[in-house]
C-alpha positions in Angstrom: 91.9 -237.7 10.4 89.8 -234.6 9.7 86.1 -234.5 9.6 83.5 -232.5 7.8 79.9 -232.0 8.4 77.2 -233.5 6.2 75.2 -231.1 4.1 71.6 -231.5 5.4 70.4 -231.6 1.8 72.1 -234.9 1.3 70.0 -236.4 4.1 66.7 -235.1 2.9 63.8 -237.2 1.8 63.5 -237.6 -2.0 60.1 -235.8 -1.8 61.7 -232.8 -0.1 64.3 -232.6 -2.9 61.6 -232.6 -5.5 59.9 -229.7 -3.7 62.8 -227.4 -4.9 61.6 -227.7 -8.5 58.2 -226.3 -9.2 55.1 -226.5 -7.1 56.1 -224.2 -4.1 56.9 -221.4 -6.6 53.6 -222.0 -8.4 51.4 -222.3 -5.4 53.1 -219.5 -3.5 53.0 -217.3 -6.6 49.3 -217.9 -7.1 48.6 -217.0 -3.4 50.6 -213.8 -3.6 49.0 -213.0 -7.0 45.5 -213.4 -5.6 46.4 -211.0 -2.8 47.7 -208.5 -5.3 44.5 -208.8 -7.4 42.4 -208.3 -4.4 44.4 -205.1 -3.6 43.9 -203.9 -7.2 40.1 -204.4 -6.9 40.0 -202.5 -3.7 41.9 -199.6 -5.3 39.5 -199.7 -8.3 36.6 -199.3 -5.9 38.0 -196.1 -4.4 39.7 -197.6 -1.3 36.8 -196.8 1.0 33.9 -198.9 -0.3 33.6 -202.4 1.4 32.7 -205.4 -0.7 29.3 -206.9 -0.2 31.0 -209.8 1.6 32.6 -207.3 4.0 29.3 -205.7 4.8 27.4 -208.9 5.2 30.1 -210.3 7.5 30.1 -207.2 9.7 26.3 -207.2 9.9 26.2 -210.9 11.0 29.1 -210.4 13.4 27.5 -207.4 15.3 23.8 -208.2 14.9 23.4 -209.0 18.6 26.3 -206.7 19.8 29.7 -207.8 20.9 30.1 -210.5 23.5 32.5 -209.8 26.4 34.3 -213.2 26.1 34.9 -212.8 22.3 35.9 -209.2 22.8 38.5 -210.0 25.4 39.8 -212.9 23.3 40.2 -210.5 20.4 42.1 -208.1 22.6 44.5 -210.9 23.5 45.0 -211.8 19.9 45.6 -208.2 19.1 48.5 -208.1 21.5 49.9 -211.5 20.5 49.7 -211.0 16.8 51.0 -207.5 16.2 52.9 -204.6 17.6 56.5 -205.1 18.8 55.6 -208.5 20.3 53.9 -210.2 17.3 56.0 -208.6 14.7 59.5 -208.8 16.2 59.7 -210.5 19.6 57.7 -213.7 18.9 59.5 -214.4 15.6 62.8 -213.8 17.3 62.0 -216.2 20.0 61.1 -218.9 17.4 64.4 -218.2 15.5 66.4 -218.6 18.8 64.5 -221.8 19.7 65.2 -223.3 16.3 68.9 -222.5 16.7 69.0 -224.0 20.2 67.5 -227.3 18.9 70.2 -227.4 16.1 67.9 -226.4 13.2 70.0 -223.5 11.7 68.5 -223.8 8.1 65.0 -223.8 9.6 65.9 -220.8 11.7 67.2 -218.9 8.7 64.2 -219.8 6.6 61.8 -218.7 9.3 63.7 -215.4 9.8 63.8 -214.5 6.1 60.1 -215.5 5.6 59.0 -213.3 8.6 60.9 -210.3 7.4 59.8 -210.7 3.7 56.1 -211.1 4.6 56.2 -208.0 6.9 57.9 -206.0 4.2 55.5 -207.0 1.5 52.4 -206.4 3.7 53.6 -202.9 4.7 54.5 -202.1 1.0 51.0 -203.1 -0.2 49.4 -201.3 2.8 51.0 -198.0 1.9 50.2 -198.4 -1.8 46.5 -199.4 -1.3 45.7 -197.0 1.5 42.3 -198.6 2.2 40.1 -196.9 4.8 39.5 -198.9 8.0 36.0 -199.6 9.4 34.6 -196.7 11.4 33.9 -198.4 14.8 37.4 -199.6 15.9 37.9 -200.8 19.5 41.7 -200.5 19.3 43.9 -197.8 17.8 45.5 -198.7 14.5 47.7 -197.1 11.9 46.6 -196.0 8.4 45.9 -198.6 5.8 43.5 -201.5 6.3 44.6 -203.8 3.5 46.1 -206.3 4.2 45.9 -207.2 7.8 49.4 -207.2 9.2 48.3 -209.4 12.2 46.9 -212.0 9.8 49.9 -211.8 7.5 52.2 -212.5 10.6 49.9 -215.4 11.7 49.8 -217.1 8.3 53.6 -216.7 7.9 54.2 -218.3 11.3 51.6 -221.1 10.8 52.8 -222.2 7.3 56.5 -221.9 8.1 56.2 -224.0 11.3 54.1 -226.5 9.5 56.8 -226.9 6.9 59.6 -227.1 9.6 57.6 -229.5 11.8 55.4 -231.5 9.3 53.0 -232.9 11.8 49.2 -232.9 11.6 48.9 -231.2 15.0 51.2 -228.4 14.0 49.1 -227.7 10.9 45.9 -228.0 12.9 47.2 -225.5 15.5 48.4 -223.2 12.8 45.0 -223.2 11.1 43.2 -222.4 14.3 45.7 -219.6 15.1 45.1 -218.0 11.7 41.3 -218.4 11.9 41.2 -216.8 15.3 43.4 -214.0 14.2 41.2 -213.3 11.2 38.1 -213.4 13.4 39.6 -211.2 16.1 40.6 -208.5 13.6 37.1 -208.1 12.3 35.6 -208.5 15.7 37.6 -205.5 17.0 36.4 -203.6 13.9 39.9 -202.7 12.7 39.7 -204.7 9.4 37.3 -205.8 6.8 37.0 -209.5 6.2 38.8 -209.1 2.8 41.7 -207.5 4.6 42.2 -210.6 6.6 41.8 -212.9 3.5 44.5 -210.8 1.7 46.8 -211.0 4.7 46.5 -214.8 4.9 47.1 -215.2 1.1 50.2 -212.9 1.2 51.7 -214.5 4.4 51.2 -218.1 3.2 52.4 -217.2 -0.4 55.6 -215.6 0.7 56.5 -218.7 2.9 55.8 -221.1 0.1 57.9 -219.2 -2.4 60.8 -219.1 0.0 60.4 -222.7 0.9 61.6 -224.0 -2.5 65.3 -223.2 -2.0 65.3 -224.3 1.6 63.2 -227.5 1.3 66.0 -230.1 1.0 68.2 -228.6 3.8 65.2 -228.2 6.2 64.1 -231.8 5.6 67.7 -233.1 6.1 68.3 -231.4 9.4 68.4 -233.7 12.5 65.8 -232.7 15.0 67.3 -231.8 18.4 70.6 -233.3 17.6 74.0 -232.0 16.5 74.7 -232.3 12.8 76.5 -235.5 12.0 80.2 -235.4 11.2 81.9 -237.9 8.8 85.5 -238.7 8.2 87.2 -237.0 5.2 87.6 -239.7 2.6 90.6 -238.0 1.2 92.7 -238.8 4.4 93.7 -242.3 5.7 91.8 -243.5 8.7 93.6 -244.7 11.8 
């Protein structure tokens, strides 16, 4: 008697199967589209002029100077969310953990989403070439829009919320993205609209890529080996 593994998609909830049809493409496309429109508006303004929202946020943020606690928290978020660790090492750790707990489709989805969002963010960053704020506390490369740190954070938060659809996962992800957005402006390396653009692009890419993976992710057993069933074409003993 031979055995074959069940396709996770056959074990998916009906709601997950319906996800593959329309709304992730629409909602993700809208988020990415809004990010692109924001980039276009920035270019139209000459790449160096902040929006009124950006200026007001910066004035409120630094009206009484920087607080040591918030400054050091922002330094920590800077390390966690970008550079080699935030861009490559942390996503790789998550991919490996997903493989270890027997979630191969979730692992593939997370890996593709991470690479796609990084690529899109860098492409737009190079095309827009927005000037960064003048008083930066950490060194940064050229191109302020979008925030790569926030793009990474939003990608991770939304992807993990989809893979592990629990309220606490979504709550933790929301806090993570909010702290990243705050820290990037607190360190003076991004305008507020840079962080908004990063969040839109990161979340949008994940939602678009979720559609073809939804059924398989939902049907994966959590922490267990994939089930095997007898091949109906052969007689059973």
